[in-house]
C-alpha positions in Angstrom: 45.5 -70.9 38.8 43.5 -74.1 39.4 41.7 -76.5 37.3 39.1 -79.2 38.0 36.9 -81.7 36.1 33.2 -81.3 36.8 30.1 -83.0 35.5 27.3 -81.1 33.8 23.9 -82.0 35.2 20.6 -82.6 33.3 19.8 -78.9 33.4 23.2 -77.8 32.1 24.5 -76.7 35.5 28.0 -77.2 36.9 29.2 -76.7 40.4 32.4 -74.7 40.8 34.7 -76.5 43.3 35.6 -74.5 46.4 39.3 -74.0 45.5 38.2 -72.5 42.1 35.7 -70.2 43.9 38.3 -69.1 46.4 40.9 -68.5 43.7 38.5 -66.3 41.8 37.1 -64.7 45.0 33.5 -65.8 44.1 30.8 -65.9 46.7 27.2 -66.9 46.7 25.2 -64.2 44.8 28.1 -63.0 42.7 27.7 -62.7 38.9 29.9 -64.1 36.2 30.1 -63.4 32.5 30.2 -66.6 30.4 31.3 -66.7 26.7 32.2 -69.4 24.2 35.0 -69.0 21.7 34.8 -72.1 19.6 35.0 -75.1 22.0 36.5 -72.9 24.8 34.3 -71.6 27.5 35.4 -68.5 29.4 33.9 -67.5 32.7 34.9 -64.3 34.4 33.7 -62.6 37.6 31.6 -59.5 36.9 32.0 -56.6 39.3 28.7 -54.9 40.0 28.7 -51.3 38.8 27.5 -50.1 42.2 30.5 -51.6 43.9 32.9 -50.2 41.3 31.7 -46.6 41.7 30.7 -46.8 45.4 31.3 -43.4 47.0 32.4 -41.8 43.7 29.2 -39.8 43.3 27.5 -37.5 45.8 23.7 -37.2 45.5 22.7 -33.9 46.9 18.9 -34.4 46.3 17.1 -37.5 45.2 14.3 -37.1 42.7 10.8 -36.8 44.3 9.3 -39.3 41.9 11.9 -42.0 41.1 9.7 -43.7 38.6 9.3 -40.6 36.4 13.0 -39.9 36.8 14.0 -43.4 35.6 11.7 -43.2 32.6 13.2 -39.8 31.7 16.7 -41.1 31.9 15.9 -44.2 29.8 14.2 -42.0 27.2 17.3 -39.8 27.0 19.6 -42.8 26.8 17.5 -44.3 23.9 17.4 -41.0 22.0 21.2 -40.7 22.3 21.7 -44.3 21.2 19.4 -43.9 18.2 21.7 -41.2 16.7 
């Protein structure tokens, strides 16, 4: 585990030093989850769902109209969430 002191710029950004990025296996384009617990800031790498389940599901036939399919799935999800 490493540590570093970094400066926050005028836009609230910080640069993660190379050794910290390497330790956490972070690369350009990766996402992180940031949360504050009191004065403690916690930053954790977030694994994309697509990477997590890559190859776990077999799609035998894609929907002909993807837009309608997505709307249908979202509507089903919202109806389940409302109950």
